[in-house]
N, C-alpha and C positions, 0 to 999 in steps of 0.2 A: 501524815505531819509532813511540812515540807523541807526542801533540802535548801541546805546555806545559799545556792546556785538562785535559788526561786526568792528566796526572802530578800536574797540582793537585788535582785530583777522588782521586785516590789517596791522596794525602797528607790531603787532610780526611776520607776514611774512616778510615785508618790512624790518625789523632788520635783520632776520636770514639771508634774502636774501645780503644783505648789508657784514654783518660778511662773509659769505660764499664767498665772491667775492675778500675778504679781503686775504682768504687763498691763497696760491700757491700750492695746492694738486696735486701730478700729476694727470692724467686721463688715463684710462685704454683704449685701442684700441682693437677693434674687428673686429676677423677674422672673413673668410666667415663663419667658422661653429658653432664659437659663433654665431653669427646672427642665423641662423637658429634654434639653440636649446633657441635662446632668442623670436625668431618669437614665436616657439612652446609652449612656458611660454606664450606669448603674447595671442593667439589661445584659448589656456585651460581658462585664465581669461576672455576672450569674450565671451567663450561658458557659463561662471556661472555668467556673470554679475559682476564682480570682476575687483578693479584695480589692472594691473599689474607696477604700480608704483604711488605710493609707494606701496609698496604689503605688506599685513598684516601677519605676522609669518603662519596664520594658513590656507591662502589661499596656502602660498610656502609651508607649509608640505602637504596639501592636495594635490598639484602637485607632489609632491616627491613620495606620495602612489601613485600614477597613473602610475609612472616610473618604479617601482616595478623588472619591465620585463625587463630594459634596464640594462647592463653594469654597476659594480661597478664605475671603470672611469667615462663614461658617466655621471651617475648622478652625480658626484662629480665636472664635466665639467660645469654643466648646475648650479651647486650651486654657483661654482665660477661666472659666467659668472652674475647670477642674483645679486650677493654681488656687483662686479666691477660696474653694471649699477646702483645699491643704492649711490654707493660713488663717480660715477661720478655724479650725480646729488646731492651729501651732504645730502644723506637721512640716514634714520638709516639702521643700516643691518640686515635684516629679517631672515636673514640663521642661526647667531648668537643668537637663542633663544631656549627653551627646547622645545614647539611643533614641530620645524622643527629635532632636534636631535632625540627627543622621535623617531620621526618618520623613521629615518636612521637607528637606533638603531632596530627596527622593521626589515627592507628591510636590511638591510646590515649584521648581527648577526656577527660583527667582536670582534674575541677572540683574547685573548694577544699573542703574540710569546711563541712557545709551551715550549723553553728551558727557560721562565721566571720562576722564583721563581713564589709562590702563593704569596708574598706580592708585589711583581712586578707587576703581573696581576692584583688586586686590585688598584696598581695607574694607571694603562694601564686602568682600565675599568672607572676612572674619567677623564679623557682627552675628550677631546672634539671628538668628531665621526672624524671630517676630519681629524685631527690629528693621530688619532688611524687607520682610511684607509691609510694612509700614510704610517707608520708605519710598515703595515702589505704589503703591497705592496712592500717596500723596502727588508722587510724579507724574502718573496717572491722570491723577485730577487736574494737574497744573496742566498738562499740555491740553486736557480738554477746555480748560478755561483760553489759554492762549488762543486756541484755534477758533472761539466762539469769536473772539474779541476780532481777531483777524477777519476773521468773515462779515461780522457787524462793520468793521471800518472800510470793507470793500463794497458793501450794500449801500452806506452812507455816503461812499467815495461816489458812486453811481447815481445815485439820487441827486447828488447836487452838480454833477456836471449834465445831469439831465434840466436842470435847472437856469445854466448860467444859456446865456444869448448865444446863439449859435453864428458863429461869423459866416459872412455872404461871400464869397469868390469875385 
């Protein structure tokens, strides 16, 4: 015989499932790389005797700390995969928590763009770590593009000067 508390919990679960089915939210699809990353997360959870779904924020934070040796983009990709997995199953996002973001801050050390003012850097520090990582990646891409354009301009200037007739003294 089930207790009243168990019956209420079961009724809540049924009602939440019915509400979730009434929504037409798009489902993320996972490619082979995403599935490998999710398998890595599931193995981490299995080794520690915790659930990968729904994952507790502390579990995700510990997992991310274990990935400190990974590249920033790979860490962000696995977080995106975990978030999508939870979203596909109508579960709360464990990534959008202080526990996970503080570990990301420890690992990634993402500083504001160098050409930003002090007040802009303070605003940057208040952004979610995922947004800061994107801004940092884009700034690096922009800097590389500017540097390439400057090098090309200098090279073309040299070629133009070589083609100019030389003045005789």
